[in-house]
Wavefront OBJ file of the C-alpha trace (Angstrom):
o trace
v -53.341 26.435 -65.756
v -51.148 26.857 -62.713
v -52.176 29.580 -60.299
v -49.450 31.020 -58.087
v -50.630 33.160 -55.198
v -47.994 35.032 -53.223
v -48.486 35.821 -49.538
v -47.541 39.257 -48.278
v -47.794 40.834 -44.836
v -46.987 44.481 -44.173
v -45.581 44.745 -47.698
v -43.219 41.790 -47.133
v -43.434 38.645 -49.258
v -43.219 35.517 -47.094
v -44.475 32.665 -49.260
v -46.645 31.363 -52.073
v -49.039 28.634 -53.101
v -49.055 26.917 -56.497
v -52.104 24.981 -57.639
v -53.015 23.183 -60.820
v -51.196 21.793 -63.816
v -49.976 24.277 -66.428
v -51.303 22.274 -69.366
v -48.304 23.313 -71.445
v -47.381 19.638 -71.957
v -48.473 16.201 -70.880
v -48.452 15.575 -67.138
v -45.051 14.168 -66.215
v -43.488 15.579 -69.402
v -44.222 19.289 -69.086
v -41.159 21.577 -69.271
v -43.060 24.535 -67.781
v -44.159 22.501 -64.755
v -40.600 21.213 -64.439
v -39.284 24.787 -64.438
v -41.752 25.821 -61.709
v -40.809 22.780 -59.621
v -37.096 23.494 -60.019
v -37.518 27.146 -59.015
v -39.651 26.149 -56.028
v -37.064 23.635 -54.790
v -34.317 26.223 -55.328
v -36.210 28.624 -53.028
v -36.774 25.963 -50.356
v -33.133 24.841 -50.410
v -31.797 28.399 -50.400
v -33.856 29.389 -47.364
v -33.000 26.199 -45.456
v -29.338 25.885 -46.347
v -27.927 29.262 -47.415
v -29.980 31.311 -44.949
v -30.140 28.639 -42.193
v -33.813 29.413 -41.732
v -36.898 27.310 -41.415
v -39.196 27.028 -44.385
v -42.604 25.396 -44.086
v -43.762 23.617 -47.197
v -46.301 21.021 -48.235
v -46.535 19.145 -51.492
v -49.824 17.469 -52.398
v -49.211 15.813 -55.750
v -52.724 14.380 -55.840
v -54.247 17.853 -55.667
v -51.372 19.442 -57.615
v -50.770 21.905 -54.777
v -47.553 23.233 -53.263
v -47.405 25.734 -50.412
v -44.151 27.374 -49.311
v -43.866 29.868 -46.437
v -41.124 31.155 -44.166
v -41.553 33.127 -40.967
v -37.926 34.235 -41.369
v -39.124 36.907 -43.826
v -41.224 38.690 -41.209
v -40.020 41.031 -38.443
v -42.425 39.616 -35.851
v -40.715 36.211 -36.158
v -37.081 36.998 -37.032
v -34.821 39.573 -35.386
v -32.045 39.309 -37.992
v -32.688 42.050 -40.564
v -30.278 40.539 -43.096
v -32.010 37.147 -42.996
v -35.436 38.805 -43.291
v -34.287 40.816 -46.291
v -32.772 37.755 -47.987
v -35.747 35.456 -47.413
v -38.374 37.986 -48.451
v -36.155 38.959 -51.375
v -36.088 35.458 -52.795
v -39.894 35.297 -52.710
v -40.087 38.710 -54.361
v -37.565 37.636 -57.014
v -39.693 34.557 -57.804
v -42.752 36.781 -58.180
v -40.951 39.006 -60.704
v -39.510 36.002 -62.546
v -43.015 34.629 -62.984
v -44.333 38.016 -64.099
v -41.690 38.030 -66.832
v -42.735 34.519 -67.858
v -46.326 35.690 -68.371
v -45.265 37.257 -71.669
v -44.595 33.830 -73.173
v -46.745 31.583 -70.973
v -49.689 33.771 -69.968
v -52.270 31.198 -71.018
v -50.656 28.619 -68.688
v -49.913 30.762 -65.604
v -51.916 33.022 -63.337
v -50.150 35.079 -60.674
v -51.639 36.989 -57.770
v -50.840 38.495 -54.392
v -52.875 38.266 -51.223
v -52.182 40.392 -48.182
v -52.612 38.367 -45.010
v -50.839 37.602 -41.774
v -48.807 34.437 -41.421
v -51.105 31.670 -40.222
l 1 2 3 4 5 6 7 8 9 10 11 12 13 14 15 16 17 18 19 20 21 22 23 24 25 26 27 28 29 30 31 32 33 34 35 36 37 38 39 40 41 42 43 44 45 46 47 48 49 50 51 52 53 54 55 56 57 58 59 60 61 62 63 64 65 66 67 68 69 70 71 72 73 74 75 76 77 78 79 80 81 82 83 84 85 86 87 88 89 90 91 92 93 94 95 96 97 98 99 100 101 102 103 104 105 106 107 108 109 110 111 112 113 114 115 116 117 118 119
């Protein structure tokens, strides 16, 4: 099972962490894991390129762990309201996309939210 925990501060989504293998298919040939990886890279590239904002991410394939965060979503780090809205919006959209996927893949995904300041 893959657990995806979203990070939120002051009601604003600013990142997420994915851990574990979904178990939907064999490692290296799992379409659900491939979909999660593609969506994650889409988010990273969108923040970096389309929004010209920094995104901090780490990929630990050995531990099957990915962490993605962006200070650009939070008012204490970014003065541009449009950028903040866009960056936090893409994290929020990913959260809702995954919630929709729970209907078909609930035994392979676990989604949560934790409220905490950016570290």
